[in-house]
TIPA-264320 format. One record per residue: residue in one letter; chain; x, y, z of N, C-alpha, C in turn. Coordinates in steps of 0.001 Angstrom, whole numbers. Layout:
BEGIN
@aa = A | ch = A | n.east = X | n.north = Y | n.up = Z | ca.east = X | ca.north = Y | ca.up = Z | c.east = X | c.north = Y | c.up = Z
...
This chain:
BEGIN
@aa = G | ch = A | n.east = -56468 | n.north = -24260 | n.up = 5189 | ca.east = -57094 | ca.north = -25533 | ca.up = 5276 | c.east = -56562 | c.north = -25421 | c.up = 7263
@aa = G | ch = A | n.east = -57634 | n.north = -25743 | n.up = 7951 | ca.east = -56757 | ca.north = -26355 | ca.up = 9407 | c.east = -57037 | c.north = -28203 | c.up = 9558
@aa = I | ch = A | n.east = -55829 | n.north = -28222 | n.up = 10693 | ca.east = -56111 | ca.north = -30265 | ca.up = 10733 | c.east = -55674 | c.north = -29645 | c.up = 11968
@aa = G | ch = A | n.east = -56371 | n.north = -30868 | n.up = 12833 | ca.east = -55590 | ca.north = -30821 | ca.up = 14030 | c.east = -55448 | c.north = -32289 | c.up = 14823
@aa = G | ch = A | n.east = -55353 | n.north = -32824 | n.up = 15681 | ca.east = -55123 | ca.north = -33759 | ca.up = 16179 | c.east = -54500 | c.north = -34730 | c.up = 16334
@aa = T | ch = A | n.east = -53636 | n.north = -35903 | n.up = 16609 | ca.east = -52366 | ca.north = -36229 | ca.up = 17243 | c.east = -51465 | c.north = -36619 | c.up = 16169
@aa = A | ch = A | n.east = -50395 | n.north = -36605 | n.up = 16446 | ca.east = -49286 | ca.north = -36262 | ca.up = 14930 | c.east = -49606 | c.north = -36987 | c.up = 14103
@aa = T | ch = A | n.east = -50072 | n.north = -38108 | n.up = 14479 | ca.east = -50270 | ca.north = -39152 | ca.up = 12862 | c.east = -51575 | c.north = -38582 | c.up = 12476
@aa = D | ch = A | n.east = -52897 | n.north = -37855 | n.up = 13498 | ca.east = -53490 | ca.north = -37505 | ca.up = 12917 | c.east = -53510 | c.north = -36678 | c.up = 10805
@aa = I | ch = A | n.east = -52724 | n.north = -35720 | n.up = 11894 | ca.east = -51922 | ca.north = -34568 | ca.up = 11102 | c.east = -51355 | c.north = -35060 | c.up = 10007
@aa = R | ch = A | n.east = -50351 | n.north = -36488 | n.up = 9409 | ca.east = -49642 | ca.north = -36576 | ca.up = 9241 | c.east = -50738 | c.north = -36689 | c.up = 7881
@aa = I | ch = A | n.east = -51806 | n.north = -38157 | n.up = 8352 | ca.east = -52519 | ca.north = -38313 | ca.up = 7461 | c.east = -53218 | c.north = -37677 | c.up = 6448
@aa = Q | ch = A | n.east = -53635 | n.north = -36259 | n.up = 7563 | ca.east = -54866 | ca.north = -35101 | ca.up = 6619 | c.east = -53845 | c.north = -34599 | c.up = 5646
@aa = A | ch = A | n.east = -52744 | n.north = -34070 | n.up = 6388 | ca.east = -51699 | ca.north = -33312 | ca.up = 5089 | c.east = -51637 | c.north = -34231 | c.up = 3898
@aa = E | ch = A | n.east = -51233 | n.north = -35924 | n.up = 3699 | ca.east = -51405 | ca.north = -36714 | ca.up = 3190 | c.east = -52166 | c.north = -36188 | c.up = 1855
@aa = Q | ch = A | n.east = -53433 | n.north = -36470 | n.up = 2887 | ca.east = -54803 | ca.north = -35995 | ca.up = 2071 | c.east = -55129 | c.north = -34900 | c.up = 1389
@aa = M | ch = A | n.east = -54888 | n.north = -33851 | n.up = 1752 | ca.east = -54653 | ca.north = -32272 | ca.up = 1461 | c.east = -53749 | c.north = -32382 | c.up = 253
@aa = A | ch = A | n.east = -52545 | n.north = -33083 | n.up = 324 | ca.east = -51370 | ca.north = -32784 | ca.up = -1271 | c.east = -52689 | c.north = -33962 | c.up = -1584
@aa = I | ch = A | n.east = -52863 | n.north = -34559 | n.up = -2277 | ca.east = -53992 | ca.north = -35591 | ca.up = -2676 | c.east = -54454 | c.north = -35302 | c.up = -3445
@aa = T | ch = A | n.east = -55207 | n.north = -33642 | n.up = -2966 | ca.east = -56598 | ca.north = -33551 | ca.up = -2917 | c.east = -56312 | c.north = -32128 | c.up = -3564
@aa = K | ch = A | n.east = -54751 | n.north = -31765 | n.up = -3861 | ca.east = -54022 | ca.north = -30997 | ca.up = -3766 | c.east = -54580 | c.north = -31092 | c.up = -6083
@aa = R | ch = A | n.east = -53988 | n.north = -32245 | n.up = -5564 | ca.east = -52733 | ca.north = -32370 | ca.up = -7009 | c.east = -53979 | c.north = -33161 | c.up = -7913
@aa = T | ch = A | n.east = -54970 | n.north = -33798 | n.up = -6879 | ca.east = -55860 | ca.north = -33408 | ca.up = -8183 | c.east = -56753 | c.north = -32604 | c.up = -8907
@aa = M | ch = A | n.east = -56599 | n.north = -31433 | n.up = -7739 | ca.east = -57671 | ca.north = -30009 | ca.up = -8426 | c.east = -56729 | c.north = -29987 | c.up = -9244
@aa = A | ch = A | n.east = -54794 | n.north = -29178 | n.up = -9164 | ca.east = -54736 | ca.north = -29149 | ca.up = -10262 | c.east = -54831 | c.north = -30023 | c.up = -11567
@aa = E | ch = A | n.east = -54393 | n.north = -31294 | n.up = -11127 | ca.east = -54404 | ca.north = -32126 | ca.up = -12542 | c.east = -55975 | c.north = -31342 | c.up = -13577
@aa = I | ch = A | n.east = -57130 | n.north = -31253 | n.up = -12609 | ca.east = -58663 | ca.north = -31249 | ca.up = -13439 | c.east = -58098 | c.north = -29669 | c.up = -14304
@aa = N | ch = A | n.east = -57852 | n.north = -28909 | n.up = -12727 | ca.east = -57503 | ca.north = -26757 | ca.up = -13582 | c.east = -56544 | c.north = -27435 | c.up = -14628
@aa = A | ch = A | n.east = -55711 | n.north = -27918 | n.up = -15158 | ca.east = -54338 | ca.north = -28040 | ca.up = -16356 | c.east = -55386 | c.north = -28504 | c.up = -17646
@aa = K | ch = A | n.east = -56435 | n.north = -29867 | n.up = -17058 | ca.east = -57210 | ca.north = -30203 | ca.up = -18225 | c.east = -57970 | c.north = -29102 | c.up = -19271
@aa = H | ch = A | n.east = -58274 | n.north = -29236 | n.up = -18234 | ca.east = -59198 | ca.north = -27323 | ca.up = -18625 | c.east = -59436 | c.north = -26262 | c.up = -19045
@aa = T | ch = A | n.east = -58177 | n.north = -25876 | n.up = -18631 | ca.east = -58318 | ca.north = -24169 | ca.up = -19187 | c.east = -56220 | c.north = -25162 | c.up = -20270
@aa = G | ch = A | n.east = -55519 | n.north = -25537 | n.up = -20088 | ca.east = -54247 | ca.north = -25819 | ca.up = -20896 | c.east = -53041 | c.north = -25128 | c.up = -20351
@aa = Q | ch = A | n.east = -53941 | n.north = -24913 | n.up = -19720 | ca.east = -52028 | ca.north = -24802 | ca.up = -18616 | c.east = -51428 | c.north = -25786 | c.up = -17939
@aa = T | ch = A | n.east = -50002 | n.north = -25573 | n.up = -17654 | ca.east = -49067 | ca.north = -26949 | ca.up = -18146 | c.east = -49822 | c.north = -27273 | c.up = -16084
@aa = L | ch = A | n.east = -49360 | n.north = -28431 | n.up = -15779 | ca.east = -49599 | ca.north = -29159 | ca.up = -14418 | c.east = -49227 | c.north = -28514 | c.up = -13885
@aa = E | ch = A | n.east = -47140 | n.north = -28492 | n.up = -13757 | ca.east = -46215 | ca.north = -27821 | ca.up = -13301 | c.east = -47367 | c.north = -26473 | c.up = -13210
@aa = K | ch = A | n.east = -47683 | n.north = -25825 | n.up = -13925 | ca.east = -47173 | ca.north = -24334 | ca.up = -14162 | c.east = -48718 | c.north = -24491 | c.up = -12861
@aa = I | ch = A | n.east = -50044 | n.north = -25180 | n.up = -12905 | ca.east = -50939 | ca.north = -24360 | ca.up = -11846 | c.east = -50419 | c.north = -25142 | c.up = -10359
@aa = L | ch = A | n.east = -50164 | n.north = -26794 | n.up = -10476 | ca.east = -49184 | ca.north = -26141 | ca.up = -9190 | c.east = -48444 | c.north = -24558 | c.up = -8950
@aa = I | ch = A | n.east = -47502 | n.north = -24771 | n.up = -9709 | ca.east = -46689 | ca.north = -23467 | ca.up = -8613 | c.east = -48611 | c.north = -21759 | c.up = -8347
@aa = D | ch = A | n.east = -48611 | n.north = -21836 | n.up = -9445 | ca.east = -49710 | ca.north = -21085 | ca.up = -9291 | c.east = -50450 | c.north = -20574 | c.up = -8078
@aa = S | ch = A | n.east = -51116 | n.north = -22134 | n.up = -7926 | ca.east = -52431 | ca.north = -22481 | ca.up = -6719 | c.east = -51109 | c.north = -22952 | c.up = -5447
@aa = D | ch = A | n.east = -49970 | n.north = -22559 | n.up = -5798 | ca.east = -49771 | ca.north = -22590 | ca.up = -4297 | c.east = -49533 | c.north = -21976 | c.up = -3092
@aa = R | ch = A | n.east = -50163 | n.north = -20542 | n.up = -3624 | ca.east = -50677 | ca.north = -19429 | ca.up = -2838 | c.east = -51866 | c.north = -19294 | c.up = -3430
@aa = D | ch = A | n.east = -52582 | n.north = -18465 | n.up = -2288 | ca.east = -53941 | ca.north = -17490 | ca.up = -2783 | c.east = -53932 | c.north = -16580 | c.up = -4031
@aa = N | ch = A | n.east = -54424 | n.north = -16759 | n.up = -5339 | ca.east = -54407 | ca.north = -17173 | ca.up = -6114 | c.east = -55832 | c.north = -15858 | c.up = -7021
@aa = W | ch = A | n.east = -55678 | n.north = -14692 | n.up = -6707 | ca.east = -56854 | ca.north = -14025 | ca.up = -7041 | c.east = -57070 | c.north = -13568 | c.up = -8724
@aa = F | ch = A | n.east = -57578 | n.north = -13242 | n.up = -9237 | ca.east = -58287 | ca.north = -13412 | ca.up = -10819 | c.east = -59535 | c.north = -12271 | c.up = -11413
@aa = N | ch = A | n.east = -58815 | n.north = -11661 | n.up = -12377 | ca.east = -60213 | ca.north = -10379 | ca.up = -12143 | c.east = -60913 | c.north = -11342 | c.up = -13425
@aa = A | ch = A | n.east = -62213 | n.north = -10753 | n.up = -14416 | ca.east = -62307 | ca.north = -11468 | ca.up = -15143 | c.east = -61427 | c.north = -11985 | c.up = -15907
@aa = E | ch = A | n.east = -60786 | n.north = -10760 | n.up = -17136 | ca.east = -60051 | ca.north = -10493 | ca.up = -18133 | c.east = -58630 | c.north = -12200 | c.up = -18056
@aa = D | ch = A | n.east = -58031 | n.north = -12068 | n.up = -16565 | ca.east = -57128 | ca.north = -12340 | ca.up = -16327 | c.east = -57434 | c.north = -13782 | c.up = -16082
@aa = A | ch = A | n.east = -58318 | n.north = -14221 | n.up = -16018 | ca.east = -59506 | ca.north = -15551 | ca.up = -15746 | c.east = -59414 | c.north = -16197 | c.up = -16947
@aa = K | ch = A | n.east = -60436 | n.north = -14920 | n.up = -17597 | ca.east = -59962 | ca.north = -15459 | ca.up = -19170 | c.east = -58741 | c.north = -15801 | c.up = -19766
@aa = A | ch = A | n.east = -57711 | n.north = -15362 | n.up = -19660 | ca.east = -56449 | ca.north = -15708 | ca.up = -20778 | c.east = -55621 | c.north = -16512 | c.up = -20082
@aa = Y | ch = A | n.east = -56312 | n.north = -17181 | n.up = -18631 | ca.east = -55223 | ca.north = -18424 | ca.up = -18388 | c.east = -56081 | c.north = -19117 | c.up = -18892
@aa = G | ch = A | n.east = -57740 | n.north = -19228 | n.up = -19141 | ca.east = -58074 | ca.north = -20571 | ca.up = -19357 | c.east = -59512 | c.north = -20953 | c.up = -18396
@aa = F | ch = A | n.east = -59281 | n.north = -20920 | n.up = -17578 | ca.east = -60719 | ca.north = -21130 | ca.up = -16020 | c.east = -62220 | c.north = -20526 | c.up = -16519
@aa = I | ch = A | n.east = -62763 | n.north = -19310 | n.up = -17490 | ca.east = -63437 | ca.north = -18593 | ca.up = -18599 | c.east = -63559 | c.north = -18877 | c.up = -19393
@aa = D | ch = A | n.east = -63875 | n.north = -19449 | n.up = -20758 | ca.east = -64711 | ca.north = -19578 | ca.up = -22033 | c.east = -64819 | c.north = -17852 | c.up = -22441
@aa = H | ch = A | n.east = -65750 | n.north = -16868 | n.up = -21459 | ca.east = -66768 | ca.north = -15685 | ca.up = -22108 | c.east = -67174 | c.north = -14966 | c.up = -20844
@aa = I | ch = A | n.east = -66216 | n.north = -13724 | n.up = -20774 | ca.east = -67291 | ca.north = -12104 | ca.up = -19760 | c.east = -68476 | c.north = -11980 | c.up = -20040
@aa = A | ch = A | n.east = -69509 | n.north = -12270 | n.up = -19206 | ca.east = -70704 | ca.north = -11703 | ca.up = -19480 | c.east = -70747 | c.north = -10442 | c.up = -19569
@aa = T | ch = A | n.east = -71356 | n.north = -9526 | n.up = -20233 | ca.east = -70911 | ca.north = -7340 | ca.up = -20029 | c.east = -72232 | c.north = -7748 | c.up = -20265
@aa = S | ch = A | n.east = -73364 | n.north = -7937 | n.up = -19752 | ca.east = -75078 | ca.north = -8006 | ca.up = -19288 | c.east = -75697 | c.north = -9796 | c.up = -19601
@aa = D | ch = A | n.east = -77034 | n.north = -8879 | n.up = -18448 | ca.east = -77655 | ca.north = -9527 | ca.up = -17968 | c.east = -77775 | c.north = -10348 | c.up = -18794
@aa = G | ch = A | n.east = -78177 | n.north = -10502 | n.up = -19795 | ca.east = -79535 | ca.north = -11139 | ca.up = -20841 | c.east = -78229 | c.north = -11945 | c.up = -22144
@aa = Q | ch = A | n.east = -76759 | n.north = -11680 | n.up = -21383 | ca.east = -75495 | ca.north = -12880 | ca.up = -21842 | c.east = -75863 | c.north = -14097 | c.up = -20534
@aa = V | ch = A | n.east = -76222 | n.north = -14232 | n.up = -19570 | ca.east = -76098 | ca.north = -15042 | ca.up = -18636 | c.east = -77619 | c.north = -15696 | c.up = -18979
@aa = S | ch = A | n.east = -77851 | n.north = -17571 | n.up = -19057 | ca.east = -78224 | ca.north = -18106 | ca.up = -19098 | c.east = -78695 | c.north = -18874 | c.up = -17942
@aa = G | ch = A | n.east = -79914 | n.north = -19223 | n.up = -17483 | ca.east = -80242 | ca.north = -20520 | ca.up = -16049 | c.east = -79773 | c.north = -20015 | c.up = -14721
@aa = G | ch = A | n.east = -79703 | n.north = -20585 | n.up = -14141 | ca.east = -79090 | ca.north = -19866 | ca.up = -12616 | c.east = -79656 | c.north = -18447 | c.up = -12398
@aa = K | ch = A | n.east = -80093 | n.north = -17523 | n.up = -11083 | ca.east = -80423 | ca.north = -17074 | ca.up = -10836 | c.east = -79534 | c.north = -15984 | c.up = -10166
@aa = A | ch = A | n.east = -79321 | n.north = -14428 | n.up = -10301 | ca.east = -78931 | ca.north = -13982 | ca.up = -9503 | c.east = -78443 | c.north = -13594 | c.up = -7740
């Protein structure tokens, strides 16, 4: 994310970004079964998952292979 302003503004924004990153990592660790440390390392840079990798990591429970397996929502 981009930040800007005075040195103080930038420091405050960077601190808030770090807090948000840790909070999101804690939530992801809780829901994926991965350790907090692994989540923090893996989320340090962009990390893209295909469906199989997302399932193995714990982000998803099931891979829908047909429209009939998707409930609710609209495509």
